[in-house]
C-alpha positions as CSV (number, residue, x, y, z in Angstrom):
1,M,11.2,5.3,1.6
2,T,11.1,1.5,1.4
3,D,11.9,-0.7,4.4
4,N,15.1,-2.6,3.6
5,G,15.2,-4.4,6.9
6,G,17.4,-1.7,8.4
7,L,20.0,-1.9,5.5
8,E,19.2,1.7,4.5
9,K,21.0,2.7,7.7
10,L,24.3,1.4,6.2
11,A,24.3,4.1,3.5
12,G,27.7,5.8,3.2
13,A,31.3,5.1,3.1
14,W,33.1,2.3,5.1
15,K,36.6,1.1,5.8
16,G,37.6,-2.4,7.0
17,S,39.3,-5.6,6.4
18,N,39.0,-8.7,4.1
19,R,40.0,-12.2,4.9
20,L,40.0,-14.9,2.2
21,W,40.4,-18.7,2.9
22,E,41.5,-20.5,-0.2
23,A,41.6,-23.8,1.6
24,P,39.8,-24.9,4.8
25,N,42.9,-25.6,6.9
26,A,45.1,-23.0,5.4
27,P,45.6,-19.5,7.0
28,P,43.6,-16.7,5.3
29,S,45.1,-14.0,3.3
30,A,44.2,-10.6,4.6
31,C,44.0,-7.0,3.3
32,D,42.3,-3.7,3.8
33,A,38.9,-3.2,2.3
34,T,36.5,-0.4,1.6
35,A,32.8,-0.3,0.9
36,V,30.2,2.2,-0.3
37,V,26.6,1.4,0.5
38,S,23.9,3.2,-1.4
39,L,20.2,2.9,-2.0
40,V,19.0,2.5,-5.6
41,A,15.8,2.4,-7.5
42,Q,14.2,5.0,-5.2
43,G,15.4,3.1,-2.2
44,K,13.9,-0.3,-3.1
45,F,17.3,-1.9,-3.3
46,T,20.6,-1.6,-1.4
47,C,23.8,-1.7,-3.3
48,I,27.2,-2.5,-1.6
49,Q,30.3,-1.8,-3.7
50,Y,33.5,-3.0,-2.1
51,T,37.2,-3.2,-2.8
52,W,39.8,-5.6,-1.5
53,C,43.1,-7.2,-2.9
54,Y,44.5,-10.5,-3.7
55,D,48.3,-11.1,-4.0
56,G,48.8,-7.4,-4.0
57,K,46.4,-6.8,-6.9
58,P,43.3,-4.7,-6.5
59,Q,39.9,-6.5,-6.6
60,D,36.3,-5.2,-6.3
61,G,32.8,-6.5,-6.3
62,M,29.2,-5.6,-5.7
63,L,26.2,-6.9,-3.9
64,L,22.7,-5.8,-5.0
65,I,20.2,-6.6,-2.4
66,G,16.4,-6.8,-2.7
67,R,14.0,-7.6,0.1
68,N,10.3,-8.3,0.0
69,E,8.8,-6.3,3.0
70,K,5.9,-8.7,3.6
71,T,7.7,-12.0,3.5
72,A,11.2,-11.0,4.5
73,E,12.4,-13.0,1.4
74,A,15.7,-11.6,0.1
75,K,17.7,-11.8,-3.2
76,I,21.2,-10.8,-3.8
77,I,23.0,-10.5,-7.1
78,W,26.8,-10.8,-6.6
79,V,29.7,-10.0,-8.8
80,D,33.3,-10.0,-7.9
81,S,36.4,-9.5,-10.1
82,W,38.3,-12.4,-8.5
83,H,35.6,-14.8,-7.4
84,M,33.2,-14.5,-10.3
85,D,35.2,-13.4,-13.3
86,R,32.5,-12.2,-15.8
87,K,29.6,-14.1,-14.2
88,M,26.9,-13.1,-11.8
89,M,25.5,-15.3,-9.0
90,T,21.9,-14.9,-8.0
91,C,21.3,-15.9,-4.4
92,A,18.0,-16.3,-2.6
93,G,17.1,-16.6,1.1
94,K,15.6,-14.4,3.8
95,T,16.1,-11.8,6.4
96,E,16.7,-13.6,9.7
97,D,15.6,-12.3,13.2
98,G,17.7,-9.4,14.1
99,G,17.9,-8.2,10.5
100,E,20.7,-10.5,9.2
101,V,20.3,-11.3,5.5
102,V,21.2,-14.9,4.6
103,V,21.1,-16.2,1.0
104,R,22.3,-19.1,-1.0
105,G,23.5,-19.6,-4.5
106,A,25.5,-22.1,-6.5
107,Y,28.4,-22.3,-9.0
108,A,29.6,-24.8,-11.5
109,A,32.7,-26.8,-10.5
110,P,33.3,-29.1,-13.6
111,P,33.9,-31.9,-14.0
112,G,32.1,-32.5,-10.7
113,P,28.7,-31.3,-9.4
114,D,27.8,-27.7,-8.5
115,W,29.0,-26.2,-5.2
116,G,26.9,-24.0,-3.0
117,W,27.7,-20.5,-1.8
118,K,26.1,-18.7,1.2
119,I,26.3,-15.0,1.9
120,G,25.5,-13.5,5.2
121,L,25.1,-9.7,5.7
122,K,24.8,-8.6,9.3
123,K,24.7,-5.1,10.8
124,A,26.9,-5.5,13.9
125,A,26.1,-2.0,15.3
126,D,25.1,1.5,14.0
127,D,28.8,1.9,13.0
128,A,29.7,-1.6,11.9
129,F,28.6,-4.4,9.6
130,Q,30.1,-7.7,8.2
131,I,29.7,-9.9,5.2
132,M,30.5,-13.6,5.6
133,M,30.7,-15.9,2.7
134,H,30.8,-19.7,2.9
135,N,31.6,-22.4,0.4
136,I,29.3,-25.4,0.5
137,S,30.5,-28.8,-0.8
138,P,28.1,-30.9,-2.8
139,E,27.8,-33.0,0.4
140,G,26.5,-29.9,2.3
141,K,29.7,-29.1,4.3
142,E,30.1,-25.3,4.9
143,E,33.5,-23.7,5.1
144,L,34.2,-20.0,5.8
145,A,35.6,-18.5,2.6
146,V,35.4,-14.7,3.0
147,E,35.0,-12.4,5.9
148,M,34.7,-8.7,5.5
149,K,34.3,-6.4,8.4
150,F,33.6,-2.7,8.0
151,K,33.4,0.4,10.3
152,R,32.4,4.0,9.6
């Protein structure tokens, strides 16, 4: 078995909540969420498939997480039915002290410059984890965009 920085301990089914901020000062929309965490490619990658809703319509997405055991570098491929449409975002970063994975990617925002995106995945306890996503303006200002919290 490959060391995934403790992510392999998340394998299984989860229930939780999703909050989405469409604007920095607006209240978030909230809904129930589910996740299934599995190990793929002989345990070398962790896959998180999740569901949530927007405006009463079901949505879903996936994070495919790879981690270099020696350098703690991490990469995530992210897809989401609402956020990404038919595109994939590749994010790169590292595993922080305590096992939190923090990666960054970018997306086009025509006619202006690209915006950044940060994904943080943190194991809160043996029976809980969270995914936080931040929008990053071209000037570097981070705003919380998505908060998913899961429990067994």
